[in-house]
N, C-alpha and C positions, 0 to 999 in steps of 0.2 A: 193679751193672750192670743187673740186671733192672729196678730202679726207673727208671733212666735210659732204658732201652729202652722200657718201658711208657709213660712220660711222653712220650717223643719220638713214639711211634706215635700216641698220642692227639692230640698237637698237630698232627701231620701230617694226621690226619683232619680237624681243624678248618681247617687251611690249605687243604686240597683243596676244602673247601666255604666258602672265605673270603667270597665275595660274599654267599652266602645267609646265612651266619652274621652278617655285619655288618648286612645288611638286616633280619634277623629280630630280633636281640637288641639292636642299638644304634640304627640309624636309625629303625626303626618306633617304639620307645618315645620317642625324641627328638622326632620329629614329633608324636606324640600328646601329649606333655607340653607342647610349644610351642603346639599348637592349644588345649588345655584352658586353658593359662595366658592366652592371648589372649582366649578366650571368657569366662573368669571375670572378667578385667579389664574387659571390655566391660560385663558385668552389674553389677559393683560400682561402676564409675565412670560409669554412665549419667547424663548431665546433664539428661535430659528430665523427671525427677521427683525431688524431694527426699525422701529417706527420713527417717522419724521417728527422732529420736535418743532413746535411753534415757539419761537424765541422772541422775547421782547428785550431790547437792549437799552440800558440806561447809561448813557455816556456822560459822566460828570466831569471828565477831564477835557473833552472836546479838543484834543490835540491831534497832531498828524499821526502819531503812532496808534492812538485809539481809533482814528478813522481807518487806518490800515487794517487793524484787527477786525473792524466791522466789515470792511471790504472783503477780507478773507472769508468771513462767515457767509457773505452774500455771493461768493464765487460759485461757479458751476461745479467745482469739485466738492462743495459742501451741500449742494441743493437737495441731495437725497436724504441727508440727515437733518438739515436745518432749514427752516422757513421763517424768515424775519417778519414779524407782524406786531401790531400794536393792540390787537384785540384777541381775547380768548387764548392767551399764550399758555404753554405748558410750563415754561421756565423763564426766569428773568436773569440776564447777565448784567451785573453791575460793575462798570469800570470806574473806579474811584478817582477823585481829584488827586493829581500828582502821579498818575500812572506813567506818563512818558518820562518825567523827571527821574523816577525811581528806576525805570528800565535803562535809560541812558547812563545813569551813574552806577549801574550794576549793584544797587543797594537792595534789589528785590522789591516786589510789589504785592498786590493782592487783588484777586478777582473773585467775586462772589457769584455763584450759581444758585439761585433760589428757585426751588420747585414750587409751582403754584397749584399743583393738583396731584392726584394719585397716578401711579403707574409710571411708565417710561423710564424705569430704572436703568435698563441696559443702554438705552440711547443716551441718557444723561451721563452715565459713566464713560461711554465712548467719547462723547463730546469733551469731557474733562481730560481724557488722555490725549486727544487731538490738540487741545489748548496747551497742555503741558509740552508736547512735542513742538508746537509752533513757537513757543517762547524759548524752548531750549535751542532751536535753530537760530532764533533772533539773538540769543545770548552769544552763541558761537560767532556770529557775524560781527557783533559789537566788540567782542574780545580780540578780534584780529587774528585769531588762530594761534596766538602765542601760548607756549606751554604754561606760563605762569597764570595767564587769564583762563586757560582751559581748566586749570586746577581749581580756579575759583568757582567754576560751574558746579563741581561736585560739592562745594562747601556752601554756596549761595545760589539758590535758584532765582531767576529773574522774577518769576511769580512765586513768591514765598509760600503762598497758600491759595488754593482754589477751594472755597467752601461750598458745599452743597447743603443748603439750609432748606429742609423740607417743612412745609406747613403741616401741622398735626392733622392727620386724616385717619379715617376708620379703615380697618382691614376689610377685605372682601367679605369675611364671615360676619364681622360686626355690621357691615352695611346691609347684608342680606337678612340678618336676624332682625334688624330694625325695620327693614322694608316689609318683611313677612308679617309684621304686626297687622298690617292692613288686611292680609289674607285671613288671619285669625279673627279679626273683627267682623269681616264680611261673613265668614262661616258661622260665627256666633249669631249674628243678626238673622241670617237665613234659617238657622236651626231654631231660634226662639220663635220666629214667625211661624214656621211650619208646625212647631209643637203646640202653639196656641190654637191651631185649626184642627188638631187631632180629636177624635171622638172622646178619648179618655180625658183630655184637657177640658173639653166642652162639658162633659159630665161632672168633672170636679168643680168647674166654675158654677154649674147649676147648684151643686150642694152648698157651695160657699154663699151664693146669692140667696139661698133659701133661709139663711140665718139673718137675724136683724142687723144688716149691715148695708150702708149706702154704696151706690156705685162708685163714688169717689174714694171711699175707704178701701173698697176692694181693689181699685186701681192702684192706690198707694201701696197696699200690701203686696200686690203682685209685682210692682216695680221694685220694691225693696228686696223681695226674694230673688228676682232676676239680677239685681245688682250684686248680691252676695254670690250668686252662681257665676256671673261673668267675672267677678274679681278673682274667684278661685281658679277659673280656667286660664285667664290671662296671666295670673301670678305663676301658674304651673309652667307656662311657656317661657316667661321671662326668667324665672329663677332656675330653670333647667340650664339655660345658657350661662347664667351667672355662676352657678355652682361648679360647672365644669371649666369655668375660666375663659370662655370664648367671647362673651359679650356682656353688656350691662353691668360693668364692674365698678361703677362710681358710687357716690354716697347713697345710702339706703332711703333717706327721707324723700329726695326728689324722685327716686324710682317708684316709691309707693304712691306718691302724688300722681305720677304719670299713669300708673296702673288704675287708680281710682278714676282719673279723668277719662281714660279709655273705657272703663266699665260704664260710666255715666253716659258716654256717647252711645254705646251699644244699646243700653236700655231705652234711652230716649228715642232712638231711630226705630227700634223694633216695636215699641209701644205705640208710636205715632202711626206706623204703617198698619198695625193690627187694629187701631182705633178707627181709622178712616176707610179701611178696605175690607171687603169680605174675603173669603178663602181663595177664590180664583185670582182676583186682582192683587190681593196681598202677596200671594206666592210669586206672581209675576214681578212685582216690585222688588221682592226679596231677591229674586234671581238677578235682577238688574244691579242691585247693590253688590251682589256676589261677584260681578264682573269688574268691580273697581280695581282690585289688585292686579288684574291682567294688564291694565294701563301702566302700573308700576313696573311690572316685569318687562314690558316692551321698552319703557323708558330706560331701564337699567342697562339693557343690552344694545339698544339702537339709538337712544336719545330722543326718539319720537314720542309724541303723546303728552309732552309737557304742558301744552296749552289746556288740554282737557283735565289734567290732574288737579288744576286749581279748583275745580268744581267738586272734587272728591274730599270729604271731610277726613277720611282715613289717611289721606296723604299728609295732612298736617300732624297727625299723631306720629307717623313714621318720621317726619322731620324732627319732632321733639325727641324721639328715642335716638335718632342719629346724633343730634346735638348732645344728648346725654352721654353717648358713647365717647364723644370727643372730649368733653369737658367735665364729665361727672355730674353735670347739672344742666338745667335749661334756662339759666338766668339771662342769657343773651337773646332769648327768643320767647319772652313771656307773652308777647302779643298773640302768638299762635295758641298758647294754652288758654288765654282769656277768650280767644275766638271760639275755640272748641267748647268751652264751658257755656258761653253765651248761646251758641248754636244749640247745644243740648237743652239748655233751659227754655229756649223759645219753643222747641219741639215739644217738650214736656208740658209747658203751659198751654199750648194749642190743643194738645190731647186732653188735658184736664177740662179745658173750656168746651171741647166737643162732647165730652161725657156729661158735663154739667147741663148743657143745653139739650142733650138727647132726651127723648121721651120714651126711650126703651124700644124704639122701632128696630126692626131687623136690618142688619147691614146689607148693603147691596153685594151680590155675589159677582 
C-alpha cells in the first residue's frame, strides 16, 4: 500500500505540473530534434556545390580496360569530384570479372556503385553520369563509327547497368530523434536530482520516514515511482515521433524494451547522485551530466568529440535507438543493451549499499 501511495503521490505531482512537464521534457526536445534534423539535411543535401567523393575501387577484372578506367578516375580532370582511397570511403566502385571482355565484344557489362554512408547523393549521381558518358565514348571508338555499330549504341549500352546500391541508413530526422534521447535523459536526471533537493520534497520525505518504514524500503519506493515517471516522459517523446511517422517505426516490443532500459538508467544515475552528494555537489554533478548531449551535437555536425562520447552512458542509448530505426530492433547490438543494464544495476546496488551502511548522518553539502 505504501508503494502505491508513494507512486500515486509522485504522479499527482507530475500531473499538477502537466503543461510544464510536457513543454520541458517532450515538446522542447521534439522541436530541437526537428530543427537539427532539418538543418543537417539542408547542409548535407545542398545542391550548390558538389562534394568530393572518397572512392574505393574493387577491380575484380584487373585488365587493361579496367586499369584505364581507374586511371581516368585518378586523372586531374576528376580530382575535384573523386578522391581514390582505401580508408573511410563514401562509395565503392566494383568492376566485375569479365568487364574488358564484355566491353570489347560489345555485349554490355555492369559496374556497381555502392554507397557506404549517408549523403553525397548529388556527387554520386554526377559520377554515374560521367561513367555513362565515358563508356558511351568508349563504345563509339570501338564501333569504328559505322552506322550499323552506332545503331547498336542505342540498343545496347556497353555498361548495361550502373547500380547505386545504398546501405540502409537513417534519415536526418530519424538520426536526430535518436540522438536527442540523450538530451531527454540528461534533462530528466537533472530534473529528478533538483526535485529531490527542494523543500517540498524534503518535507514529503520526512513524512514518509516518520512512518514505520526502513530507509531501504523508502529508497525502493522512491525508485519505483521515479521509474514510472521516467517511463511516461520517455514514452511521450518516443511515441510522438512514432505516431506522426517520422521515427521509431519498428516493432513495438523492442521499442518498449529500450524505453524501460532508458528509464532504468535515468533512475539509477539520479538516485546514485542523490545518495552520495548533498544539495550543492549533487546539483553540480547533475549539471555535468546535463552537458553530455552537447558532445553528441558537436559530433553530429563536426565529427569531433567521439573519443569522449564513449564515457557517456547516454551515448549507448542513442546508438540502440539509431539501430532500432535502421532494423526495427536492436538484435545486432545486444552488448550495448547489456552494458547499460549492468551499469545501471551496479549504480543501484552501490546506492543501496550506501544507504544500508549509513547511520542516518547528514549528507555533506
